[in-house]
N, CA, C and O atoms as a GROMACS GRO file, in nm:
protein
  320
    1MET      N    1   0.090  -0.124   0.009
    1MET     CA    2   0.010  -0.004  -0.010
    1MET      C    3   0.087   0.111   0.006
    1MET      O    4   0.158   0.129   0.105
    2THR      N    5   0.076   0.198  -0.095
    2THR     CA    6   0.137   0.321  -0.062
    2THR      C    7   0.098   0.450   0.020
    2THR      O    8  -0.020   0.471   0.049
    3ASP      N    9   0.171   0.512   0.047
    3ASP     CA   10   0.147   0.654   0.139
    3ASP      C   11   0.112   0.772   0.081
    3ASP      O   12   0.201   0.857   0.075
    4ILE      N   13   0.013   0.796   0.040
    4ILE     CA   14  -0.069   0.911  -0.013
    4ILE      C   15   0.001   1.007   0.032
    4ILE      O   16   0.068   1.078  -0.043
    5ILE      N   17  -0.005   1.022   0.166
    5ILE     CA   18   0.024   1.169   0.232
    5ILE      C   19   0.176   1.199   0.190
    5ILE      O   20   0.210   1.307   0.141
    6LYS      N   21   0.273   1.081   0.218
    6LYS     CA   22   0.412   1.106   0.174
    6LYS      C   23   0.408   1.136   0.006
    6LYS      O   24   0.484   1.224  -0.037
    7GLU      N   25   0.340   1.081  -0.067
    7GLU     CA   26   0.354   1.111  -0.216
    7GLU      C   27   0.312   1.261  -0.257
    7GLU      O   28   0.368   1.330  -0.342
    8LYS      N   29   0.198   1.295  -0.177
    8LYS     CA   30   0.143   1.442  -0.206
    8LYS      C   31   0.199   1.544  -0.120
    8LYS      O   32   0.154   1.658  -0.139
    9TRP      N   33   0.286   1.530  -0.031
    9TRP     CA   34   0.350   1.601   0.082
    9TRP      C   35   0.353   1.752   0.012
    9TRP      O   36   0.288   1.843   0.064
   10ASN      N   37   0.428   1.771  -0.101
   10ASN     CA   38   0.439   1.916  -0.168
   10ASN      C   39   0.307   1.966  -0.188
   10ASN      O   40   0.283   2.084  -0.159
   11GLU      N   41   0.217   1.892  -0.235
   11GLU     CA   42   0.086   1.950  -0.253
   11GLU      C   43   0.033   1.998  -0.130
   11GLU      O   44   0.016   2.118  -0.108
   12ILE      N   45   0.007   1.913  -0.053
   12ILE     CA   46  -0.017   1.963   0.106
   12ILE      C   47   0.040   2.087   0.171
   12ILE      O   48  -0.022   2.171   0.236
   13LEU      N   49   0.170   2.085   0.141
   13LEU     CA   50   0.220   2.229   0.208
   13LEU      C   51   0.172   2.336   0.104
   13LEU      O   52   0.126   2.441   0.148
   14GLU      N   53   0.180   2.318  -0.012
   14GLU     CA   54   0.150   2.414  -0.118
   14GLU      C   55   0.006   2.483  -0.100
   14GLU      O   56  -0.023   2.600  -0.127
   15PHE      N   57  -0.085   2.372  -0.045
   15PHE     CA   58  -0.220   2.419  -0.010
   15PHE      C   59  -0.220   2.496   0.117
   15PHE      O   60  -0.300   2.589   0.128
   16MET      N   61  -0.138   2.469   0.215
   16MET     CA   62  -0.128   2.541   0.347
   16MET      C   63  -0.072   2.660   0.317
   16MET      O   64  -0.109   2.757   0.382
   17LYS      N   65  -0.002   2.671   0.244
   17LYS     CA   66   0.079   2.809   0.175
   17LYS      C   67  -0.023   2.925   0.143
   17LYS      O   68  -0.041   3.039   0.184
   18SER      N   69  -0.087   2.833   0.039
   18SER     CA   70  -0.205   2.924  -0.041
   18SER      C   71  -0.324   2.972   0.050
   18SER      O   72  -0.379   3.082   0.040
   19ASP      N   73  -0.352   2.883   0.134
   19ASP     CA   74  -0.464   2.901   0.238
   19ASP      C   75  -0.446   2.974   0.332
   19ASP      O   76  -0.549   3.011   0.388
   20PHE      N   77  -0.315   3.025   0.388
   20PHE     CA   78  -0.267   3.086   0.483
   20PHE      C   79  -0.201   3.217   0.423
   20PHE      O   80  -0.153   3.302   0.498
   21GLU      N   81  -0.201   3.230   0.275
   21GLU     CA   82  -0.164   3.332   0.214
   21GLU      C   83  -0.023   3.383   0.286
   21GLU      O   84   0.003   3.491   0.339
   22MET      N   85   0.056   3.265   0.267
   22MET     CA   86   0.200   3.264   0.358
   22MET      C   87   0.325   3.355   0.226
   22MET      O   88   0.330   3.339   0.105
   23THR      N   89   0.401   3.439   0.309
   23THR     CA   90   0.520   3.473   0.209
   23THR      C   91   0.592   3.355   0.208
   23THR      O   92   0.574   3.256   0.280
   24ASP      N   93   0.702   3.378   0.094
   24ASP     CA   94   0.804   3.276   0.082
   24ASP      C   95   0.890   3.234   0.189
   24ASP      O   96   0.939   3.123   0.209
   25ILE      N   97   0.902   3.342   0.255
   25ILE     CA   98   1.017   3.356   0.369
   25ILE      C   99   0.928   3.255   0.489
   25ILE      O  100   0.978   3.147   0.520
   26ALA      N  101   0.827   3.287   0.537
   26ALA     CA  102   0.748   3.221   0.656
   26ALA      C  103   0.719   3.062   0.604
   26ALA      O  104   0.710   2.969   0.684
   27PHE      N  105   0.704   3.047   0.453
   27PHE     CA  106   0.670   2.931   0.404
   27PHE      C  107   0.814   2.833   0.432
   27PHE      O  108   0.818   2.718   0.475
   28ASN      N  109   0.915   2.910   0.397
   28ASN     CA  110   1.038   2.804   0.409
   28ASN      C  111   1.083   2.788   0.557
   28ASN      O  112   1.162   2.698   0.583
   29THR      N  113   1.041   2.868   0.652
   29THR     CA  114   1.080   2.874   0.778
   29THR      C  115   0.995   2.772   0.849
   29THR      O  116   1.036   2.699   0.940
   30PHE      N  117   0.871   2.773   0.799
   30PHE     CA  118   0.789   2.694   0.896
   30PHE      C  119   0.738   2.556   0.863
   30PHE      O  120   0.729   2.455   0.933
   31LEU      N  121   0.696   2.590   0.697
   31LEU     CA  122   0.638   2.459   0.652
   31LEU      C  123   0.724   2.378   0.610
   31LEU      O  124   0.742   2.266   0.659
   32ARG      N  125   0.805   2.441   0.487
   32ARG     CA  126   0.905   2.367   0.395
   32ARG      C  127   0.981   2.268   0.507
   32ARG      O  128   0.977   2.156   0.456
   33PRO      N  129   1.040   2.260   0.625
   33PRO     CA  130   1.127   2.178   0.657
   33PRO      C  131   1.033   2.058   0.741
   33PRO      O  132   1.092   1.957   0.779
   34MET      N  133   0.894   2.072   0.766
   34MET     CA  134   0.824   1.956   0.768
   34MET      C  135   0.832   1.833   0.661
   34MET      O  136   0.814   1.838   0.539
   35LYS      N  137   0.863   1.722   0.741
   35LYS     CA  138   0.832   1.612   0.654
   35LYS      C  139   0.755   1.492   0.746
   35LYS      O  140   0.774   1.454   0.862
   36PRO      N  141   0.670   1.452   0.652
   36PRO     CA  142   0.591   1.319   0.706
   36PRO      C  143   0.679   1.207   0.716
   36PRO      O  144   0.757   1.176   0.626
   37LEU      N  145   0.667   1.136   0.843
   37LEU     CA  146   0.736   1.030   0.871
   37LEU      C  147   0.664   0.887   0.853
   37LEU      O  148   0.705   0.798   0.778
   38LYS      N  149   0.539   0.880   0.942
   38LYS     CA  150   0.456   0.762   0.936
   38LYS      C  151   0.335   0.788   1.000
   38LYS      O  152   0.310   0.881   1.075
   39ARG      N  153   0.238   0.670   0.952
   39ARG     CA  154   0.103   0.689   1.010
   39ARG      C  155   0.099   0.606   1.176
   39ARG      O  156   0.160   0.500   1.196
   40ASP      N  157   0.047   0.651   1.245
   40ASP     CA  158   0.025   0.579   1.369
   40ASP      C  159  -0.130   0.596   1.432
   40ASP      O  160  -0.167   0.679   1.515
   41GLY      N  161  -0.202   0.502   1.373
   41GLY     CA  162  -0.348   0.490   1.405
   41GLY      C  163  -0.409   0.604   1.318
   41GLY      O  164  -0.404   0.608   1.195
   42ASP      N  165  -0.443   0.657   1.365
   42ASP     CA  166  -0.528   0.802   1.282
   42ASP      C  167  -0.466   0.900   1.295
   42ASP      O  168  -0.519   1.003   1.254
   43ARG      N  169  -0.331   0.910   1.356
   43ARG     CA  170  -0.254   1.030   1.345
   43ARG      C  171  -0.155   1.022   1.279
   43ARG      O  172  -0.134   0.910   1.233
   44TYR      N  173  -0.077   1.104   1.253
   44TYR     CA  174   0.050   1.104   1.141
   44TYR      C  175   0.156   1.172   1.196
   44TYR      O  176   0.143   1.284   1.245
   45ILE      N  177   0.262   1.113   1.191
   45ILE     CA  178   0.398   1.171   1.275
   45ILE      C  179   0.465   1.252   1.168
   45ILE      O  180   0.494   1.201   1.060
   46ILE      N  181   0.494   1.393   1.200
   46ILE     CA  182   0.533   1.475   1.127
   46ILE      C  183   0.655   1.526   1.180
   46ILE      O  184   0.641   1.554   1.299
   47ALA      N  185   0.799   1.554   1.126
   47ALA     CA  186   0.905   1.595   1.171
   47ALA      C  187   0.907   1.725   1.131
   47ALA      O  188   0.860   1.750   1.020
   48ALA      N  189   0.964   1.835   1.213
   48ALA     CA  190   0.969   1.970   1.227
   48ALA      C  191   1.094   1.989   1.228
   48ALA      O  192   1.181   1.904   1.242
   49ALA      N  193   1.113   2.139   1.209
   49ALA     CA  194   1.264   2.188   1.232
   49ALA      C  195   1.329   2.171   1.364
   49ALA      O  196   1.252   2.167   1.460
   50ASP      N  197   1.445   2.160   1.384
   50ASP     CA  198   1.535   2.112   1.497
   50ASP      C  199   1.551   2.236   1.567
   50ASP      O  200   1.662   2.282   1.592
   51ASN      N  201   1.426   2.300   1.605
   51ASN     CA  202   1.413   2.426   1.687
   51ASN      C  203   1.305   2.458   1.774
   51ASN      O  204   1.200   2.508   1.733
   52SER      N  205   1.326   2.434   1.883
   52SER     CA  206   1.215   2.421   1.987
   52SER      C  207   1.114   2.545   1.956
   52SER      O  208   0.993   2.528   1.974
   53ALA      N  209   1.162   2.663   1.911
   53ALA     CA  210   1.054   2.777   1.896
   53ALA      C  211   0.973   2.792   1.761
   53ALA      O  212   0.868   2.853   1.740
   54ILE      N  213   1.056   2.718   1.675
   54ILE     CA  214   0.962   2.700   1.556
   54ILE      C  215   0.863   2.553   1.554
   54ILE      O  216   0.754   2.539   1.498
   55ILE      N  217   0.937   2.459   1.629
   55ILE     CA  218   0.838   2.355   1.664
   55ILE      C  219   0.709   2.412   1.724
   55ILE      O  220   0.599   2.375   1.681
   56SER      N  221   0.721   2.509   1.830
   56SER     CA  222   0.605   2.533   1.914
   56SER      C  223   0.526   2.629   1.820
   56SER      O  224   0.406   2.621   1.845
   57ILE      N  225   0.558   2.730   1.705
   57ILE     CA  226   0.500   2.801   1.628
   57ILE      C  227   0.422   2.706   1.531
   57ILE      O  228   0.308   2.733   1.493
   58VAL      N  229   0.494   2.590   1.492
   58VAL     CA  230   0.427   2.516   1.384
   58VAL      C  231   0.310   2.443   1.443
   58VAL      O  232   0.204   2.431   1.381
   59LYS      N  233   0.328   2.396   1.564
   59LYS     CA  234   0.211   2.316   1.639
   59LYS      C  235   0.106   2.403   1.664
   59LYS      O  236  -0.009   2.367   1.642
   60LYS      N  237   0.141   2.551   1.720
   60LYS     CA  238   0.003   2.644   1.739
   60LYS      C  239  -0.026   2.682   1.622
   60LYS      O  240  -0.146   2.709   1.618
   61LYS      N  241   0.029   2.698   1.519
   61LYS     CA  242  -0.053   2.758   1.412
   61LYS      C  243  -0.090   2.652   1.291
   61LYS      O  244  -0.167   2.676   1.198
   62PHE      N  245  -0.026   2.541   1.312
   62PHE     CA  246  -0.093   2.434   1.207
   62PHE      C  247  -0.107   2.300   1.248
   62PHE      O  248  -0.087   2.208   1.168
   63GLU      N  249  -0.142   2.278   1.371
   63GLU     CA  250  -0.189   2.155   1.418
   63GLU      C  251  -0.321   2.130   1.379
   63GLU      O  252  -0.352   2.014   1.349
   64TYR      N  253  -0.404   2.220   1.374
   64TYR     CA  254  -0.531   2.196   1.334
   64TYR      C  255  -0.597   2.200   1.170
   64TYR      O  256  -0.699   2.144   1.129
   65VAL      N  257  -0.503   2.283   1.100
   65VAL     CA  258  -0.486   2.315   0.997
   65VAL      C  259  -0.440   2.197   0.886
   65VAL      O  260  -0.495   2.181   0.777
   66LEU      N  261  -0.336   2.126   0.933
   66LEU     CA  262  -0.252   2.025   0.840
   66LEU      C  263  -0.382   1.890   0.812
   66LEU      O  264  -0.396   1.826   0.708
   67PRO      N  265  -0.454   1.878   0.928
   67PRO     CA  266  -0.559   1.756   0.879
   67PRO      C  267  -0.646   1.779   0.779
   67PRO      O  268  -0.695   1.690   0.709
   68VAL      N  269  -0.675   1.934   0.765
   68VAL     CA  270  -0.767   1.987   0.665
   68VAL      C  271  -0.698   2.020   0.540
   68VAL      O  272  -0.762   2.047   0.439
   69ALA      N  273  -0.579   2.018   0.542
   69ALA     CA  274  -0.514   2.030   0.410
   69ALA      C  275  -0.466   1.867   0.352
   69ALA      O  276  -0.438   1.841   0.235
   70VAL      N  277  -0.463   1.794   0.436
   70VAL     CA  278  -0.449   1.650   0.406
   70VAL      C  279  -0.570   1.597   0.354
   70VAL      O  280  -0.566   1.530   0.250
   71LYS      N  281  -0.677   1.619   0.412
   71LYS     CA  282  -0.805   1.572   0.377
   71LYS      C  283  -0.858   1.642   0.240
   71LYS      O  284  -0.931   1.586   0.158
   72SER      N  285  -0.808   1.776   0.232
   72SER     CA  286  -0.851   1.817   0.092
   72SER      C  287  -0.774   1.780  -0.015
   72SER      O  288  -0.824   1.767  -0.127
   73VAL      N  289  -0.627   1.756   0.012
   73VAL     CA  290  -0.536   1.693  -0.086
   73VAL      C  291  -0.548   1.543  -0.155
   73VAL      O  292  -0.548   1.503  -0.271
   74THR      N  293  -0.558   1.481  -0.030
   74THR     CA  294  -0.551   1.322  -0.040
   74THR      C  295  -0.690   1.253  -0.035
   74THR      O  296  -0.713   1.156  -0.108
   75GLY      N  297  -0.793   1.307   0.060
   75GLY     CA  298  -0.904   1.256   0.089
   75GLY      C  299  -0.869   1.153   0.218
   75GLY      O  300  -0.953   1.078   0.268
   76GLU      N  301  -0.741   1.162   0.260
   76GLU     CA  302  -0.740   1.098   0.400
   76GLU      C  303  -0.773   1.183   0.508
   76GLU      O  304  -0.764   1.305   0.503
   77GLU      N  305  -0.816   1.106   0.621
   77GLU     CA  306  -0.848   1.192   0.735
   77GLU      C  307  -0.700   1.137   0.849
   77GLU      O  308  -0.650   1.026   0.870
   78ILE      N  309  -0.675   1.253   0.894
   78ILE     CA  310  -0.572   1.236   1.049
   78ILE      C  311  -0.646   1.324   1.163
   78ILE      O  312  -0.732   1.408   1.134
   79THR      N  313  -0.617   1.304   1.257
   79THR     CA  314  -0.622   1.403   1.373
   79THR      C  315  -0.535   1.469   1.421
   79THR      O  316  -0.424   1.416   1.417
   80PRO      N  317  -0.542   1.578   1.472
   80PRO     CA  318  -0.407   1.666   1.527
   80PRO      C  319  -0.364   1.602   1.648
   80PRO      O  320  -0.267   1.646   1.710
   0.00000   0.00000   0.00000
């Protein structure tokens, strides 16, 4: 079985960039470093930048938006 979230990851990030009307700098700082790792039940493990401040911001700003972007792009449901 293929991992559609990994396959469509760049589309998911672009969806979030567009939805939030992010600048290239914000996109490259906060979203681009995120990488999909694996599914764990109905959750998906995402790696973020190795910086606690950035991780905190990413979690606060995108924790509930990412599942919407994933659903919109792939049809898959994940929970925050």
